[in-house]
C-alpha positions in Angstrom: 9.5 41.1 12.0 5.9 40.2 13.0 5.5 37.0 15.0 4.3 34.3 12.5 2.1 32.9 15.3 -0.1 36.0 15.1 -1.3 34.9 11.7 -2.4 31.4 12.7 -5.9 30.4 11.8 -6.9 28.3 14.7 -9.3 25.9 12.9 -6.8 25.3 10.1 -4.0 24.8 12.7 -6.2 22.2 14.5 -6.9 20.4 11.2 -3.2 20.2 10.3 -2.3 19.0 13.7 -5.0 16.3 13.5 -3.7 15.2 10.1 -0.3 14.8 11.6 -1.8 12.4 14.2 -2.4 9.9 11.4 1.3 9.6 11.1 1.4 7.9 14.5 -2.1 6.4 14.8 -3.7 4.0 12.3 -7.1 4.9 13.8 -8.4 7.7 15.9 -11.6 8.1 17.8 -13.1 11.5 18.4 -12.3 11.2 22.1 -8.7 10.3 21.3 -8.3 13.2 18.9 -9.7 15.7 21.4 -7.3 14.4 24.1 -4.3 14.5 21.8 -5.0 18.0 20.5 -6.3 19.4 23.9 -9.5 20.6 22.3 -13.2 20.0 23.0 -14.7 16.8 21.7 -17.1 18.8 19.6 -14.2 20.6 17.9 -12.4 17.3 17.2 -15.6 15.9 15.7 -16.1 18.9 13.4 -12.5 18.8 12.2 -12.6 15.0 11.6 -15.9 15.4 9.7 -14.3 18.1 7.5 -11.3 16.0 6.8 -13.6 13.1 5.9 -15.6 15.3 3.5 -12.4 16.1 1.6 -11.0 12.6 1.6 -8.3 13.1 4.2 -9.9 10.8 6.7 -12.3 7.9 6.4 -14.5 6.0 8.9 -13.0 2.7 10.1 -15.0 -0.5 9.9 -16.4 -0.1 13.5 -17.9 3.3 12.7 -16.5 4.7 15.9 -13.2 5.9 14.7 -11.3 7.4 11.7 -8.4 6.3 9.6 -6.2 8.1 7.0 -8.2 8.8 3.9 -7.1 8.3 0.3 -6.1 11.9 -0.1 -3.7 11.7 2.8 -2.4 8.3 1.8 -1.7 9.7 -1.7 0.3 12.6 -0.2 2.4 10.3 2.0 6.0 9.7 1.1 6.4 6.3 -0.6 7.8 3.6 1.6 11.1 2.1 0.3 12.8 5.3 -0.9 14.5 6.4 2.3 18.3 5.5 2.2 18.0 3.5 5.5 15.3 1.1 4.3 16.8 0.8 0.8 20.0 -0.4 2.3 18.2 -2.9 4.6 16.3 -4.2 1.6 19.3 -5.2 -0.5 19.7 -8.6 1.3 16.0 -9.3 0.7 16.1 -8.5 -3.0 19.3 -10.5 -3.5 17.8 -13.5 -1.8 14.5 -13.4 -3.6 16.0 -12.9 -7.0 18.6 -15.6 -6.6 16.1 -18.2 -5.3 13.4 -17.5 -7.8 15.5 -16.7 -10.8 12.9 -14.1 -11.8 12.6 -10.4 -11.6 12.0 -9.4 -8.0 11.0 -5.9 -6.7 9.7 -4.0 -3.7 6.6 -2.0 -4.2 4.7 0.8 -2.3 1.1 1.8 -2.4 0.3 5.4 -3.2 -3.4 6.1 -3.3 -4.8 3.6 -5.9 -1.5 3.2 -7.6 1.5 0.9 -6.8 5.1 1.9 -7.5 8.1 -0.3 -7.8 10.8 1.2 -5.5 13.8 -1.1 -6.1 14.5 -4.6 -7.5 16.6 -7.1 -9.4 16.0 -8.2 -13.0 16.0 -11.9 -13.9 19.0 -13.2 -15.9 16.7 -15.1 -18.3 16.7 -13.8 -21.9 12.9 -13.6 -21.7 12.0 -11.8 -18.5 9.9 -9.1 -16.9 11.5 -5.7 -17.2 12.1 -3.9 -13.9 10.3 -0.6 -14.1 11.5 1.3 -11.0 9.4 4.4 -10.3 6.6 3.6 -12.7 3.1 3.6 -11.4 0.5 0.9 -12.1 -3.1 0.5 -11.1 -3.0 -1.3 -7.8 -6.1 -3.4 -8.4 -4.4 -4.9 -11.5 -1.1 -6.0 -9.9 -0.1 -8.7 -7.4 1.9 -6.1 -5.3 -1.0 -3.7 -5.3 -3.5 -6.2 -4.3 -1.4 -7.6 -1.4 -1.0 -4.0 -0.1 -4.7 -3.2 -0.6 -5.5 -6.3 1.4 -3.7 -4.6 4.4 -6.3 -1.8 4.3 -9.8 -2.1 5.7 -12.7 -2.6 3.3 -13.8 1.0 4.2 -10.4 2.4 3.2 -10.5 0.4 -0.1 -14.0 1.7 -0.8 -12.7 5.3 -0.2 -9.9 4.7 -2.7 -12.4 3.2 -5.2 -15.6 5.2 -4.8 -17.1 3.8 -8.0 -18.1 0.2 -8.5 -16.6 0.1 -12.0 -12.8 -0.3 -12.1 -10.6 0.5 -15.1 -9.5 -2.6 -17.1 -5.8 -2.9 -18.1 -6.1 -6.3 -19.8 -9.0 -8.6 -20.4 -8.1 -10.4 -17.1 -8.1 -7.3 -14.9 -10.8 -7.2 -12.1 -13.2 -4.5 -13.2 -15.6 -4.3 -10.3 -15.0 -3.1 -6.7 -17.2 -6.0 -5.4 -14.9 -8.5 -7.1 -11.8 -6.7 -5.8 -13.1 -6.7 -2.2 -13.9 -10.5 -2.5 -10.4 -11.2 -3.7 -8.8 -9.1 -1.0 -10.6 -11.1 1.6 -9.0 -14.2 0.2 -5.6 -12.6 0.1 -5.8 -11.7 3.8 -6.4 -15.4 4.6 -3.5 -16.8 2.5 -1.0 -14.0 2.8 -0.2 -13.6 -0.9 -1.6 -12.1 -4.0 -1.3 -13.3 -7.7 -1.7 -11.5 -10.9 -2.4 -13.7 -13.9 -1.9 -11.4 -16.9 -3.9 -8.7 -15.2 -1.4 -5.9 -15.6 0.6 -7.1 -18.7 -0.6 -9.9 -21.0 1.7 -12.9 -20.8 3.2 -11.9 -17.5 2.3 -13.4 -14.1 3.3 -12.3 -10.7 3.1 -13.2 -7.0 3.5 -10.8 -4.0 3.8 -11.1 -0.3 3.8 -8.4 2.4 7.3 -7.3 3.3 7.4 -4.5 5.9 5.4 -2.0 7.8 2.5 -2.2 10.2 0.8 1.0 9.0 -0.1 2.6 5.7 2.9 4.9 5.9 5.6 2.2 5.6 4.1 -0.9 4.1 5.9 -2.6 1.3 5.3 -5.7 -0.8 7.9 -8.1 -2.3 6.9 -9.3 -5.7 8.3 -11.7 -8.3 7.2 -11.3 -12.0 7.8 -13.7 -14.8 6.5 -14.9 -18.2 3.3 -16.9 -18.0 5.0 -20.1 -19.2 7.2 -20.0 -16.1 4.5 -18.8 -13.7 1.8 -21.4 -13.4 -0.1 -22.1 -10.2 2.6 -24.4 -8.8 5.4 -22.0 -9.6 3.6 -19.0 -8.1 2.9 -20.9 -4.9 6.6 -21.9 -4.7 7.8 -18.4 -5.4 5.5 -17.1 -2.6 7.2 -19.3 -0.1 10.6 -18.2 -1.4 9.6 -14.6 -1.1 8.4 -15.1 2.5 11.7 -16.5 3.5 13.5 -13.6 1.8 11.2 -11.1 3.5 12.2 -12.7 6.9 15.8 -11.7 6.2 15.0 -7.9 6.5 17.2 -6.5 9.2 15.6 -4.6 12.1 16.3 -0.8 12.1 19.4 0.0 14.0 
């Protein structure tokens, strides 16, 4: 059989190898990319620029490096689905659900959508329904906003190239400017709320759960009817969720 290596397109191979670098690097400068790939700096710059033009890379806030772009983030395997992390999360979900008495779930960010990966339903007769696997617009949910807050503003702008954002309810943020302002506040307090922004009559609070990079970040979120989720209750649930998140066992 012919050697498959004889059919390699060098420029495509370089681009694919560079994309793989974003699995282990949150940011890459042109110099770093050239060194890692053992190519000329000019080659690394051209490949990064090409990836940027197609949404697979984006400039970081300093302007001197690149981060994973929205297309690459969307292609990434959702955090929270691997058997190892699912097993480790059980103690977190049990603790959060027991202490809050509300529906508690873990969520992953995929592009501009957030997906519930696992959870526990509240025992209350009137409760939020656990919708494992269903995608929701990230900007309209507590889990989505707390995960968006862990991106840079430049990455958020790449995910939302237009100023106008789709409304889900009358309370949903509908401008990128407003979203960026709220994300700045979320970074400071370490939690995000959704007050009827995704589902009317349902409120939620979320805190970061795991992961230092875009590949494996998760949120822990509690969702409840609005009459059980005022400002005081949401603040209290956030503290409970933080304590539950701290129970996450380290990988063996």
